[in-house]
C-alpha positions in Angstrom: -10.9 135.9 -188.8 -13.3 137.9 -189.5 -15.8 140.0 -187.1 -19.4 141.1 -187.1 -19.9 144.2 -189.5 -22.3 145.8 -186.8 -19.2 149.0 -185.8 -21.5 149.4 -182.4 -18.4 148.6 -179.9 -18.7 146.4 -178.1 -20.5 144.3 -180.1 -23.4 141.9 -179.3 -22.9 138.8 -180.7 -24.8 135.4 -181.0 -24.4 132.5 -178.4 -23.3 130.2 -180.5 -19.9 132.6 -180.7 -18.6 131.2 -177.6 -17.9 127.5 -179.5 -16.1 129.4 -182.1 -13.8 131.6 -179.9 -12.4 128.7 -179.1 -11.8 126.4 -182.2 -10.0 129.9 -183.5 -8.2 130.0 -180.4 -7.6 126.5 -181.4 -6.6 127.2 -184.9 -4.3 129.9 -183.7 -2.3 127.7 -181.0 -1.3 125.6 -184.0 0.4 127.9 -186.2 3.1 128.0 -183.2 2.0 125.8 -180.2 5.8 124.6 -179.1 6.8 128.2 -178.8 3.1 129.0 -176.8 3.0 126.2 -174.9 6.9 126.7 -173.3 6.4 130.7 -173.0 3.4 129.7 -170.5 4.9 127.2 -168.6 7.7 130.1 -168.1 6.1 133.3 -168.0 3.4 131.1 -165.0 6.6 130.0 -163.6 7.6 133.4 -163.2 4.5 134.3 -161.4 4.4 131.2 -159.5 7.8 132.1 -158.3 7.0 135.1 -157.3 4.3 134.4 -154.8 6.6 132.3 -153.3 8.2 136.0 -152.0 7.7 136.0 -148.0 5.7 138.7 -147.2 4.8 140.4 -150.4 4.9 137.5 -152.9 0.5 137.5 -153.3 1.0 141.0 -154.3 3.9 140.7 -156.7 2.2 137.8 -158.5 -1.1 139.5 -158.5 0.4 142.5 -160.2 2.1 140.4 -162.6 -0.5 138.5 -163.6 -2.0 141.4 -166.1 1.4 141.5 -167.8 1.1 138.1 -168.6 -2.4 138.4 -170.2 -0.8 141.3 -172.2 1.8 139.1 -173.6 -0.7 135.9 -175.0 -2.8 138.9 -176.4 -0.2 140.3 -178.3 1.4 137.1 -179.2 -1.8 135.8 -180.5 -2.2 138.8 -182.1 0.9 138.8 -183.9 -0.1 135.0 -184.8 -3.3 136.7 -186.7 -1.8 139.1 -188.7 0.9 136.6 -190.1 3.5 137.5 -188.2 6.5 135.1 -187.1 5.6 134.7 -183.3 8.8 136.2 -181.2 9.5 136.3 -177.6 9.6 139.7 -177.6 5.6 139.7 -177.8 4.9 138.0 -174.8 6.9 141.0 -173.2 4.3 143.6 -174.9 3.2 145.4 -171.6 6.6 146.0 -170.1 8.4 146.7 -173.6 7.9 150.3 -173.8 8.1 153.0 -171.6 6.6 152.7 -168.3 4.5 156.2 -167.7 3.5 156.5 -171.5 3.0 152.7 -172.6 0.8 149.9 -171.2 2.9 148.9 -168.1 1.1 151.2 -165.5 -2.6 150.5 -166.1 -1.9 146.8 -166.2 0.1 147.3 -162.8 -2.8 149.6 -161.6 -5.3 147.0 -162.8 -3.4 143.9 -161.1 -3.9 146.0 -157.4 -7.8 146.0 -158.2 -7.6 142.6 -158.9 -5.7 142.5 -155.3 -7.4 144.9 -153.3 -10.7 143.7 -154.6 -10.1 139.6 -154.3 -8.9 140.9 -150.3 -12.0 142.5 -149.8 -14.4 140.0 -151.0 -12.0 137.7 -148.7 -12.8 139.5 -145.4 -16.6 140.1 -146.2 -16.5 135.7 -146.7 -14.6 135.3 -143.5 -17.0 137.3 -141.4 -19.6 135.5 -142.8 -17.9 132.5 -141.2 -16.0 131.3 -144.4 -13.0 129.4 -142.5 -11.3 127.2 -145.7 -8.5 126.3 -142.9 -11.1 124.9 -140.7 -13.5 123.3 -143.5 -9.4 121.5 -144.7 -8.5 120.2 -141.0 -11.9 118.7 -140.8 -12.0 117.2 -144.0 -8.8 115.8 -143.3 -9.6 114.3 -139.5 -10.6 110.8 -139.9 -12.5 111.6 -136.3 -15.2 114.0 -137.8 -18.5 113.0 -138.5 -20.6 113.3 -141.6 -22.9 115.3 -139.1 -20.3 117.8 -138.1 -18.9 117.9 -141.7 -22.1 118.9 -142.9 -23.0 121.6 -140.7 -19.8 123.1 -141.5 -20.3 123.2 -144.9 -23.8 124.8 -144.3 -22.0 127.5 -142.1 -20.2 128.3 -145.5 -22.8 127.9 -148.2 -24.2 132.0 -147.8 -20.8 132.9 -147.7 -19.6 131.2 -150.7 -22.3 132.0 -152.4 -21.9 135.8 -151.7 -18.5 135.2 -153.1 -19.2 134.1 -156.0 -21.7 137.2 -156.4 -19.1 139.5 -155.6 -16.6 137.9 -157.8 -18.3 138.0 -161.1 -18.0 141.7 -161.6 -14.8 141.8 -160.9 -13.8 139.3 -163.1 -16.3 140.7 -165.5 -14.4 144.0 -165.6 -11.0 142.6 -165.9 -11.6 140.2 -168.5 -10.7 142.4 -171.5 -9.0 144.8 -169.7 -5.0 144.2 -170.4 -6.6 144.2 -174.2 -8.3 147.3 -174.3 -5.3 148.8 -172.3 -2.8 147.4 -174.6 -4.2 147.6 -178.5 -6.8 150.4 -177.6 -4.8 152.9 -175.5 -8.0 152.9 -172.7 -7.3 154.5 -169.4 -7.6 151.8 -166.5 -11.1 152.4 -165.3 -12.3 153.0 -169.4 -11.0 149.5 -169.3 -12.8 147.9 -166.6 -16.4 149.6 -167.6 -16.3 148.5 -170.9 -14.8 145.3 -170.1 -17.8 144.8 -167.7 -20.3 146.0 -170.3 -18.9 144.2 -173.2 -19.3 141.0 -170.9 -22.6 141.6 -169.6 -24.0 142.7 -173.3 -22.8 138.6 -174.5 -23.4 136.7 -171.5 -24.7 134.0 -173.3 -21.9 133.6 -175.6 -19.5 133.9 -172.3 -21.7 130.7 -170.8 -21.2 128.9 -173.9 -17.4 129.8 -174.4 -17.0 129.2 -170.5 -19.0 125.9 -170.1 -16.4 124.5 -173.1 -12.8 125.8 -171.5 -14.0 124.7 -168.1 -14.6 121.5 -169.6 -11.4 121.3 -171.6 -9.8 122.5 -168.1 -11.1 119.1 -166.2 -9.5 117.2 -168.7 -6.4 119.2 -169.2 -5.6 118.8 -165.3 -6.1 115.2 -165.7 -2.9 115.1 -167.4 0.2 113.9 -165.2 2.2 116.9 -164.2 -0.4 119.0 -165.2 1.3 119.1 -168.3 -2.1 119.6 -170.6 -2.7 122.5 -168.9 0.6 123.8 -171.2 -1.9 122.5 -174.3 -5.2 124.5 -172.6 -4.0 127.6 -171.3 -2.8 128.8 -174.1 -5.7 127.9 -176.3 -7.7 129.8 -173.5 -5.9 132.9 -174.3 -6.1 132.7 -177.9 -10.1 132.0 -177.3 -9.7 135.2 -175.1 -8.4 137.5 -178.1 -10.9 135.7 -180.8 -13.7 136.9 -178.5 -12.3 140.5 -178.4 -11.9 140.6 -181.9 -15.3 139.8 -182.5 -16.5 142.3 -180.1 -13.7 145.0 -180.6 -12.3 144.9 -183.2 -12.9 147.3 -186.4 -11.6 145.8 -189.3 -9.4 147.2 -192.0 -11.0 145.9 -194.8 -14.6 146.5 -193.2 -13.7 150.1 -193.5 -12.4 150.1 -196.8 -15.7 148.3 -198.4 -17.9 151.1 -196.0 -15.9 153.8 -197.7 -16.4 151.8 -201.3 -20.2 151.8 -200.7 -20.2 155.3 -199.5 -18.5 156.2 -202.9 -20.9 154.5 -205.1 -23.7 155.8 -203.0 
């Protein structure tokens, strides 16, 4: 895999890169498809199981989700470097000392996601968005189309507001796990740099999101959601590829720059 020679980090790349990231994610996935799919099934199952813990399940699963992303970033970096993929790669976020390693900032990132989601949910609820009421009305055979339309019209402003508020939260946390794991960034720095990177590359992100969205839709059509065991690792591979394109500084580029300086 290669990256642009421009050393301005985070880089700005062409919109077409969004498609290439998916292709690169699929290429890396093929190197050890079985282990990547199995690891996703197990780790995602663990996160979902945490969600079932009474009272604190949602909090635990939200705190654990950045570790899932970090584990796959480490796994794809190992594959990209030609290493044999092993299970410890998926535990990259927790296998170092807690206080000096990435575990603490990754957990803090999960807390940011949780608090942000709760705050946005509260704003939407205060604007009249009630998903339970919508579900009850949709399942009620006596509900008329006019009543359902009125309920949807009442919810639309809250939904649009929620999307508007969720966008910067997603942008800030998109690359944060990789920046923490690979770059040793502090949480505030990781969130800010991730937000800047996504904003600078909005066109490539749009293309990438459209392709991945279509892939996930088709994957969800596979019985028992087994398609997600393939689609989600490819998504993580695409995330890794985009991180490399936007943030990575390659050793061969540095060597080439030094050689050019000597010749000059």
